N, C-alpha and C positions, 0 to 999 in steps of 0.2 A: 085540172087536168088528170085525169088517169095515167100508170105507168103504162098502157102497153101502148097509146096515143104517143106518149111523148119517146118512147123508142123506135115507133116509125117515123116521127120527124129528124130523130138525128141522125136516121141511115138519111132521109131525104134532101135535112142538111149540108148532113157530111162529103155526101157525092156533089153538091154544087159550091160547096165551099173549101176544097181541099187544096192546096195548093202545089201544083205538079211544072211549077215555072222557077225560076231564081230561086235557090237559097243558100245557107250557110256551106252546104258543100261546095259551093264552087269555090269558097274563099281556101280548100284544100288540096295541094298539089302536090305530087312525087316528083320527086327528080328521077328521069329516065335513067336504066342500064341497058345500052348497048351490048353487055356480054352478059345475060341471066345464067347462064351453062344452067340451065331445065328445059324440060319440056312440058307440053301442054300436058298431054297424057299423066306426067309422072303428078299433075296437080291434088291435091284431095283438098275434099270441103269437111271431110272430119271435123268435127269441133267438140270443147267440152265446155257447157256451160255448167258451173257448178257439181252438183253428183250424177247430169244429165251426161249422155254420151249420142251426140247430135250427127246425123248425114251429111246437114246442110244447117250451114248459120243463118238459113234465111228459117224464123218463126213467122206463123198467120198469128196478129198479137191480136186482143180484144175488139171488138169490135159490138159485137148486137146478141139480142136474145128479148124475151120477155113478151111477144106478141106472136101472135099467129103467123103472121108476115114476115116476120124476120127467122122464123122456121126452114122454109127454104133457104134462104141464105145463108145461114151455119151449114144446112147440108152440103151445099157448091163446095162452101169454103173445106170444112172438113174431108168431101173428095178430094181434093187439093193436094189436101197435109198427105191423107192418106197414099195418094199417088204417087207423090214425091219425097215420102218419109221424110215429113216436117211436122215438129214440134206446134201445136197451135193453143191460144186462149182463146176461150168463150166471153164472152160481154158481160156484166157486173151483171151478175143472178139475185140480186136483191128482189128484183122483181116477183121471180121464180118462188122464193124465201116465202114471199108477204104473199101471195097467190099461186098455191101449187096448180093450177089450171094451165100454168103458162111453161110447167116443166119441159115440157117435150122439145121444145123451143131450144134448149139447151142441150137436152138429153140426147137429141139426134145426131149428136157431135161422134157422140161413144159408138151410136150403133155403125155408123159410117166409116173409123178412122178405130176400130175395136184395139188394135192393135198399139197404135200411137201416145206419144206424149201430148197427155191433154195439161193444159191449167185453167181449174176453177179461177172463181173471181168474186171479190165481193170490196165493196167498200171499206174506208178504215173507221168508219161507223158502226161495224157490226161487229156483233158476239162473235167469243170462242163459237157459241152453238151453231151460229148464221153461219158461221165459217166451215165448220165441219160439214153443215147440211151440206153448201156449197160446194166442198170435196166430193161427198157421197152421192150427188145428184146424177155427176156425169164418171164419178169413179175417175176422179182425177190424179194424175201422178205428181202436182205439184197446185200449190196456192197462188195469186197474185193478190197482193193488196193495193186497190189503185188509191192513187192522191191525186184529189182534181179541186181544192178548192177556190180559184177561181171560176172555174164552171159552176159552182153550188151556188157564188156567190152571186153572179149573173141568171141564173137557173130560175123565173118566176116562182119555180113551186121548192127550190133548192133547201141545205141545210144551211144556219148562218153559224153553229156551232161548231167551233172545232177542238176542243177542250179535249184532251184525253186520247188525241192518235197515239203520240209514242207509246203511250202505256199499251194500249191497246194489240198495236199491232207487236208489241213484245210477248204481249201476255198470249197472244193466238203462236205465236213461234212457239212458245216454250211449249204448248200443248198440241198443238198441230201432230198430225202421224205425219205429213209430206214435208217437202221442203218448201219456204215462203222466199218469194218473190214480191217487192214492195216497185210498182210503178208508176209516174207519172204518166199522166193523160194529155200531153202536151207544152207544159208549160216550164219543161226543164228542172234540172236540179242544181243548185249550187251546195258548194263544199262542206257547210254547215250543217245541210240536209241530210248528205251523204254521210258524213261525222257520225249525224246522232242515230242515223238506221244502221250504222255498221255495229255501232258500243250497244246498241238493241238486239245485236245479234242475228242482224240479217247480212246473208251473203252473196244474194241476187240481187241487183236491182238494174231495176229497166230507169235510163233517163230522161226517156219521153219529154223532148224538148219540143220548140217551134219548129215550123218546115212543111209537117204534112196538115191533118185535118186541123182546124183552129174553132177548137172548141170555146172559145170564147166569142165568136164570130158565129157559131151553130148558136150561142142560146143566145144574141140578140138578134137573129134571125125569127125567134120568138117571143123577144119581149114586144109589150104592145110601144113601149118607151127604150129602144137601144143606147146602151151607153159604150159608144162606140169607143170611146175614148181607152175601153182595157182590151181591144183587138187585137194589140202586139205586147202584151205583157207575156214576160217570162223568161226564158232564156231558149236557145237555138241548142240542137242535139248538138252541134260540133262547139260550142259553147259550155256545155253539160260535161259535155266527155275530157273536155280540157279542166273545169272543174272538178272530176272524176280523179281524174291522175293524178289530184294533191292530194289526194286519199289513195293509191291503192296499192300500197302498205299493209291495209289492213284485211286482207283475203276474200276483197267481193267482186265478185263477177260480173260486170258491165254489161246490158244489154242497151242496142240503141233504137231507139223508135221516133219517128218524127220526122218525114222529109227525107224517106228513103226513095229514092225516086228509080234508082235502076241497082246494077250490079256492082258499076263503077264507084256509086255510094257506100253500098254494102261494103266495100274493099278498105274505103278512106275512114269508113265507123272503127273498121278494126283494126286499122293500122296507127288509131289513135286510143285504140285502149280497148274495143268493144269487143265478149266471147261470143254474140253474134247479135242480129240485127233484127227488129218486128216489123214486121209492115202489114201496116190495117190498110190504106184508104186507098191505096194502090191494086190492094186485092179486092177491094170490097168493088172497088168501077172495074175490075175484069167479070169477077162474075155478074153484072147486074149488064153490063155492056155484049159478055162475048158468053160462048155455051164453055163446059168441063175443057173441052178440048183445046182452045184456042185460050183459056186462063193457064191451063197445062204448059202450053207451049213460050207464053208470058215470062212461067217461073225458069220455064229452061232456058232463055233467052237470057233472066237473071242468071243464073248459075253459069253460063258461058263467060257473062262479062266478069262476076268475079275472077273465073280460070284465067282469063285473057290477062287481064291486071296482073295476078299472080306470076303468069309468065313471064310479061315484060319485065318484074321487080325481079326475075329471080329465086321468087318464095314457093314452092311446094307443097308446103302447111301452111296451114292459114295465121299460126303463131307468126308464123315470120314476115307476116307484114307487119306483127308492131316492131320488129328491127329495123324501118326505112326508113329514112330523112322524109319528115313532112313537113313542106313549107305553107303557112297561116299567114294570111295578107287580109287587107279589105279592114272592116267592119271589125270581122271575129278577131282578126291581130289587135286591133285599138281597144275592144273590149277586154279582151285578156292581160293584153298590160296595163292595163288597169287596176286588173285584178292582181297582177305581180309575179303572173304566169310568165315562165322565161321561153319564146317561142325559140331563140336562139338553139336551143337545146333540142325542141324537135326538128330544127332544119340541121342539124350537125351531127347526125348518129352517125353516120360513115366518115 
């Protein structure tokens, strides 16, 4: 199967498998603050992710590109990012690196969002030269290197050899002209992976946990004989943020992608240590089912929800959410305790 057809199938299956119902963020709750001593109008959504200064903690994360039919999707996503000042990442550009005819499906993002913060995207199998070509293709401000081992293993035409990933990531980081972010595509990260990436010099990590688009299910839908026993592989985004907190002294900024359903989930992710949150499937659904104005309205609602949570907690800056006590229960708590994570410390901050 050619790459363009695969990209189209990924979009179709991602829309049908996105898990917008209950997820691990339901295991996270705040203590109410009846005397918040702040006001909604004083809240600010400005944030910092490594060297980037963002107007919003919401990033439109890597989704698609690589086929003519995905050009319009990326155009709409870029318009949303431009109109609301959001950072944005394109989907894997390996297709365009190997077939220049589909470059426009990625380049359209810079045309529509000429002054925005954009991230190029390649897999960890990419060479330094391929990574730099991806950056140049969209005049990117940063580079995402994605990790998707289980997706590749389930993909009928996927990679089977993952040797040398960490060494290539380190080499790209050392030679890149832009900052490098490493991201999971939806299977989460344990602290060992986070530690190894930090030791390789990576200072921005997207933990990309379970809860949103399930790429194990997406690939199983493409297989003649699905391996559905792997559909639940990995850690949730909440699990991953708790793992990341164990490595918090390494100077790494974390992005939380996977299962962010609304602005309240975004506030919870930030309270758990994320500097920003990535959204993909939820925004893809907006651009596929609503016009641009509807998509902008949805983003405005998310921003309002973040600010409501901040006001109710007495936080006028996003960083103050990380000072809030957070109670973690349910299946998430069971797994955290098995991993030796002291949840009482999260719940008794104040």
